[in-house]
C-alpha positions in Angstrom: -31.0 62.5 63.3 -31.8 59.5 60.9 -30.8 61.5 57.9 -27.7 62.6 59.5 -26.9 58.9 60.6 -27.6 57.8 56.7 -25.4 60.6 55.4 -22.7 59.6 57.8 -23.1 55.9 56.7 -22.9 57.0 52.9 -19.8 59.1 53.7 -18.1 56.4 55.4 -18.8 54.0 52.5 -17.7 56.3 50.0 -14.4 56.9 52.0 -13.9 53.1 52.0 -14.7 52.8 48.3 -12.2 55.4 47.5 -9.5 53.9 49.8 -10.2 50.5 47.8 -9.9 52.2 44.6 -6.6 53.9 45.7 -5.0 50.6 46.6 -2.6 49.6 43.8 -3.4 46.4 41.9 -1.1 43.4 42.4 1.2 43.9 39.3 1.9 47.5 40.4 3.4 46.3 43.8 7.0 46.7 43.9 7.5 43.3 45.5 5.5 41.4 42.7 7.6 43.4 40.2 10.8 42.4 41.5 9.8 38.6 41.7 8.6 38.9 38.1 12.1 40.3 37.2 14.0 37.5 38.9 11.9 34.8 37.2 12.3 36.4 33.9 16.2 36.9 34.5 16.5 33.2 35.4 14.6 32.0 32.3 16.5 34.2 30.0 19.8 32.9 31.5 19.0 29.5 30.7 17.3 30.1 27.4 19.6 32.6 25.9 23.0 32.8 28.0 24.6 35.3 25.6 21.9 37.6 25.7 21.5 37.4 29.5 25.2 38.2 29.9 24.4 41.6 28.2 21.8 42.4 30.5 24.3 42.9 33.1 24.3 46.7 32.4 20.6 46.9 33.6 21.9 45.6 37.0 25.1 47.8 37.2 23.0 50.8 36.3 20.6 50.1 39.2 23.4 49.5 41.5 25.2 52.7 40.6 22.0 54.6 41.4 21.7 53.0 44.8 25.4 53.5 45.6 25.1 57.1 44.5 22.4 57.8 47.1 23.7 55.7 50.1 26.6 58.1 51.1 24.4 61.2 51.5 21.7 59.3 53.1 24.0 57.9 55.7 25.4 61.4 56.4 22.0 63.0 56.9 20.5 60.3 59.1 23.6 59.8 61.4 23.7 63.8 61.7 19.9 63.9 62.4 20.1 61.0 64.5 22.6 62.7 66.8 20.7 65.9 66.6 17.5 64.0 67.7 19.6 62.4 70.5 19.6 66.0 72.1 23.2 65.6 73.7 26.4 63.8 73.1 25.9 61.8 76.3 23.0 60.3 74.7 24.7 59.5 71.4 27.5 58.0 73.3 24.9 55.8 75.2 23.4 54.5 71.9 26.7 53.9 70.2 28.4 52.0 73.3 25.4 49.6 73.4 25.4 49.4 69.6 29.1 48.4 69.4 28.9 45.9 72.2 26.0 44.2 70.5 27.7 44.3 67.2 30.7 42.5 68.6 28.8 39.9 70.6 26.4 38.9 67.5 29.4 39.0 65.1 31.4 36.6 67.4 28.4 34.3 67.9 28.0 34.1 64.1 31.7 33.5 63.4 31.8 30.7 66.1 28.9 29.0 64.8 30.2 29.0 61.3 33.5 27.7 62.3 31.8 24.7 64.1 29.5 24.1 61.0 32.5 24.2 58.8 34.5 21.6 60.7 31.4 19.2 61.1 30.5 19.4 57.4 33.9 19.2 56.0 33.3 21.6 53.3 36.0 21.2 50.4 37.3 18.1 51.9 36.7 16.0 48.7 38.4 18.3 46.3 42.1 17.3 46.7 43.7 20.4 45.2 47.4 21.0 44.9 48.8 24.5 45.2 51.7 25.2 42.7 54.4 27.9 43.5 53.9 29.8 40.3 49.9 30.0 41.1 50.5 31.0 44.6 52.9 33.9 43.5 50.4 34.9 40.8 47.6 34.9 43.0 49.5 36.9 45.5 50.2 39.5 43.1 46.6 39.8 42.0 44.9 39.7 45.5 47.7 41.2 47.7 46.6 44.7 46.5 43.5 44.4 48.7 45.7 45.7 51.4 47.1 44.4 54.7 44.5 43.2 57.2 46.5 44.8 60.1 44.7 46.8 63.0 46.8 49.6 62.1 45.8 49.8 58.6 42.1 49.2 59.5 42.4 52.1 61.9 43.9 54.6 59.3 41.0 53.7 56.7 38.6 55.1 59.2 39.8 58.8 59.0 39.5 60.6 55.7 42.0 63.2 54.5 39.4 64.7 52.3 35.8 65.5 53.1 34.4 65.3 49.6 36.7 62.3 48.8 35.1 60.1 51.4 31.6 60.6 49.5 33.1 60.3 46.1 34.8 57.1 47.0 31.8 55.5 48.7 33.7 54.9 51.8 31.1 54.2 54.4 33.3 54.0 57.6 34.9 57.5 56.5 31.5 58.9 56.0 30.4 57.6 59.2 33.4 59.6 60.9 32.6 62.6 59.2 28.9 62.3 60.3 29.7 61.8 63.8 32.0 64.6 63.9 29.4 66.9 62.1 26.7 66.0 64.4 28.6 66.6 67.4 29.4 70.0 66.0 25.8 70.6 65.2 25.0 70.0 69.0 27.5 72.6 70.1 25.8 75.3 68.1 23.4 77.9 69.7 19.9 77.0 69.8 18.7 79.3 66.8 21.5 78.3 64.4 21.2 74.7 65.4 17.3 74.7 64.6 17.9 76.3 61.3 20.8 73.9 60.2 18.6 70.9 61.5 15.6 72.2 59.6 17.6 72.5 56.3 19.1 68.9 56.7 15.5 67.4 57.6 14.4 69.0 54.3 17.3 67.4 52.4 16.8 64.1 54.0 13.0 64.1 52.9 14.2 65.0 49.4 16.5 62.4 49.2 14.1 59.8 50.4 11.7 60.9 47.5 14.8 60.4 45.3 15.0 56.8 46.5 11.3 56.4 45.5 12.1 57.5 42.1 15.2 55.3 41.8 13.2 52.1 43.2 11.1 52.2 40.0 14.0 50.7 38.3 14.4 47.9 40.9 12.5 45.2 38.8 14.7 46.1 35.6 17.9 46.1 37.9 16.8 42.7 39.5 16.2 41.2 35.9 19.6 42.3 34.6 21.6 41.1 37.6 19.9 37.7 37.8 20.0 36.9 34.1 23.8 37.8 34.0 24.4 35.4 36.9 22.7 32.6 35.3 24.0 33.4 31.9 27.6 33.8 32.7 28.1 31.0 35.2 25.5 28.4 34.2 24.6 25.4 36.4 28.0 23.6 36.0 29.8 26.1 38.1 27.0 26.2 40.7 27.0 22.3 40.9 30.7 22.0 41.2 30.6 24.0 44.5 27.1 23.1 45.5 27.7 21.6 48.7 29.5 24.8 49.9 26.5 26.8 48.7 24.2 24.5 50.5 26.0 24.7 53.8 26.4 28.3 53.6 22.8 29.1 52.8 21.7 26.8 55.7 24.0 28.4 58.2 22.9 31.9 57.0 19.4 30.7 57.5 20.3 29.3 61.0 21.7 32.6 61.9 18.7 34.5 60.8 15.9 32.3 62.2 17.5 31.0 65.4 20.1 33.6 66.5 18.1 36.7 65.3 14.9 34.9 66.2 16.0 34.3 69.9 17.2 38.1 70.2 13.9 39.4 68.7 11.7 37.1 70.9 13.5 38.4 74.0 12.3 42.0 72.7 8.8 41.0 72.3 8.9 40.3 68.2 8.4 37.4 66.0 11.1 36.5 63.6 8.9 35.4 61.0 6.3 38.3 60.9 9.4 40.5 61.1 11.0 38.9 57.9 7.3 39.2 56.3 7.4 42.9 57.0 10.7 43.2 55.1 10.0 40.8 52.2 10.1 43.4 49.5 13.6 44.4 50.7 14.9 40.8 50.9 13.6 40.0 47.2 15.6 43.2 46.3 18.7 42.0 48.1 18.5 38.5 46.7 18.3 40.1 43.0 21.0 42.7 43.3 23.3 40.7 45.9 24.2 44.1 47.3 23.4 45.2 51.0 23.5 48.9 50.0 20.4 48.4 47.8 18.0 48.0 50.7 19.7 50.6 53.0 17.3 53.6 52.0 14.2 51.5 52.5 15.3 50.0 55.9 15.7 53.7 57.3 12.1 54.4 56.3 10.5 51.1 57.3 12.2 50.9 60.7 11.0 54.4 61.7 7.5 53.4 60.7 7.9 50.3 62.8 8.4 52.4 66.0 12.4 52.8 65.9 13.4 56.5 66.8 15.2 58.5 64.2 18.3 58.8 66.5 18.6 55.0 66.7 18.2 54.3 63.1 20.3 57.1 62.2 23.1 55.9 64.4 22.6 52.2 64.4 21.8 51.2 60.9 24.7 53.0 59.1 27.2 51.9 61.9 26.0 48.3 61.5 26.6 48.3 57.9 30.4 48.9 58.6 30.7 46.9 62.0 27.8 44.3 62.0 28.1 42.1 58.9 27.0 38.9 60.2 26.4 37.4 56.7 30.1 38.4 55.9 31.4 36.7 59.1 29.5 33.4 58.1 31.0 33.4 54.5 34.5 34.2 55.8 34.5 31.3 58.3 33.2 28.7 55.9 35.2 29.7 52.8 38.3 29.6 55.2 37.8 26.0 56.2 36.8 25.3 52.5 40.2 26.6 51.2 42.0 24.6 54.0 40.3 21.4 53.4 40.4 21.5 49.4 44.2 22.0 49.8 44.8 19.8 52.6 46.0 22.3 54.9 45.7 21.2 58.5 44.3 23.6 60.8 44.8 22.9 64.7 42.4 24.6 67.3 45.0 27.1 68.1 45.2 28.3 64.3 41.6 28.3 63.8 41.0 30.7 66.9 43.8 33.1 65.5 41.9 33.0 62.3 38.6 33.8 64.2 40.2 36.8 65.8 41.8 38.0 62.4 38.3 37.6 60.8 36.9 39.7 63.6 39.0 42.6 62.5 38.7 42.2 58.8 35.2 41.5 58.5 34.7 45.1 60.0 36.5 46.4 57.0 34.2 45.0 54.4 32.3 48.4 53.6 35.8 50.1 53.2 37.3 48.1 50.6 36.3 48.5 47.0 34.9 45.0 45.8 33.1 44.1 49.1 33.0 40.6 50.9 35.3 38.7 48.5 38.2 41.3 48.4 38.0 41.4 52.2 38.2 37.8 52.3 41.2 37.7 49.9 42.9 40.2 52.4 42.3 37.7 55.2 43.7 34.9 53.2 46.8 36.9 52.4 47.3 38.0 55.9 46.8 34.6 57.3 50.1 33.3 55.6 48.8 29.7 55.8 45.9 29.5 53.4 46.3 28.9 49.7 45.7 32.0 47.5 45.3 29.8 44.5 41.7 28.8 45.7 40.4 32.3 45.6 39.5 32.1 41.8 37.5 29.2 42.5 35.4 30.8 45.2 35.1 33.9 43.0 33.1 31.7 40.4 30.3 31.3 42.9 30.6 34.7 44.6 27.4 36.1 42.9 25.3 33.2 44.4 26.9 33.5 48.1 26.7 37.2 47.9 22.8 37.0 47.5 22.4 35.1 50.8 25.2 37.0 52.7 23.7 40.4 51.9 20.4 39.4 53.3 21.8 38.3 56.4 23.8 41.4 56.8 20.7 43.7 56.1 18.4 41.8 58.6 21.0 41.5 61.2 21.3 45.4 61.1 17.5 45.9 61.0 17.3 43.6 64.0 20.2 45.7 65.8 18.2 48.9 65.0 15.2 47.6 66.7 17.1 46.0 69.6 19.0 49.0 70.5 15.9 51.5 70.0 14.0 49.2 72.4 16.8 48.8 75.0 17.3 52.5 75.2 13.6 53.2 75.6 13.3 55.0 72.2 10.8 52.4 70.6 7.2 53.2 70.0 5.3 49.9 70.5 2.1 51.5 69.5 3.4 52.7 66.3 4.8 49.0 65.8 1.5 47.6 66.3 -0.4 50.1 64.1 2.3 49.5 61.3 1.8 45.6 61.5 -2.1 46.1 61.4 -1.8 48.3 58.5 0.5 45.8 56.5 -0.9 42.5 57.6 -4.5 43.6 58.1 -4.8 42.0 61.5 -3.8 43.4 65.0 -0.8 41.4 66.4 -1.0 39.6 69.6 1.1 39.8 72.6 4.3 39.2 70.6 4.6 41.5 67.6 
C-alpha cells in the first residue's frame, strides 16, 4: 500500500511537472506579443514617421484576413445556434429578448452621450465657418454614403444574391441568410437534419482552427496599424482635437464600467474581472481599431465562460449589427461637436430628433463599407442642419476614436450574449466558475 501510495504521488508530481513545462513562456503569449507590437509601433511612429506609414500594409493584411473569416463564422454560428435551440419558438424567444435588450442599452448610451456632449461643450471653442463651396463639395463626397431613411435601411437587410452577401461582407445580409437557413434546417427530417448539422459543426471547428492560424499574425497587424496611425497623424492632429478625444474616451469608459457593470452585477458578474478575462481581445481591438478582429475569439471564450452555443450564435452576430453602443457614443458626441464648432444652435426638439435618427442609422454601421465614420457622415447628410464641412476634421482623428469605440462595441455584445444566455436559462455557472479558476488561478466568490 505504501509503495502504491508513493507511486501515485510520483505520478501526480510528474503530471504537475509536465503541465508546468507545457505552460507557454510569457513571451509566447498572444496578449504579451500584441502589447509588444503596440509599443514598437508607437516608437517607430515617433522615431521614423515615413517608415511607420509604410507599415500600414501589415495592419491591412491582418484586417483582410480577419474580415475574410467573419462572414462564414457568423453564418455557421447563427445556423448552429438555431439548430441547438431545437425549435423556432425558442429561437424567437432568444431573438426577441436580444432585440429588446439592444434597443434599451443603445438608447441609454445615446442619451448619456448627448447629456455629456451638452455639459462638456465639445467643439465650442473652434468658431469655424462653413462656406457654400465647401458644403457642396462635402455633400458630393459624403452624400454617397446613402440615405439614412428607414426604407433604405430595411432594403439593405435583404440580399439579392446568396454569395454576394458573403463576398461584400454585409453582416446584416449574412444574418438574414443565416436565420433563413437555420429555420430551413429545423424543418428537415431528423436524419437529414442530423447529417447537415454534423457537417456544419465540423466546418465550424475547422474555421476556428483557421482563426488560430490567423491570430499568429495579430502582433504584426497590431504593430503595423499603430505605427501608421502615429506616423501619419502625429501628435499635432491629436492635440488639436484632444478635448473631444478625452471626453469620448471618458464617456466610453463610463458606459463600459458603469452601465455594463450595473448590468453584469445584476446577473452576478464583476465587470473588472469580466474585462480581465477578455484582456487579449481588448488589446487586439485597440491595436486594429476594428470590432471584427475580436469576433472569432469572442465566440470561443463566451462558450467556455458558460454561454450556450445557441445564445452566442444568435446574440453575438446580431449584436454586431444592432447593438453598437460605442458607435452610439461616437455619433452623439461628434454631432454636438460639429454643431458647437460651427455655431449651429440645436434646441431640445432638434436634439431629440437627431437622437431618433441615430437610433436608426447606428444600426446600419455594419452594412456600410467604411464603418462608423461613413454612417456618421450619412447621418450628418440626412439631418440637413449639420455642417458637412466638419467631416474631414473628424476623419483626421478617426483612427484614435475607432480604437475606443470598437472596444465598447465588442464588450457590449459580449455582455449582451452573457445576459441573454443567463436570462433564458441557458447559462452554465459551473463552467463559468471553472473557467475563471483556470484563467485567474483562484476560485471566484459569490460574484463571478
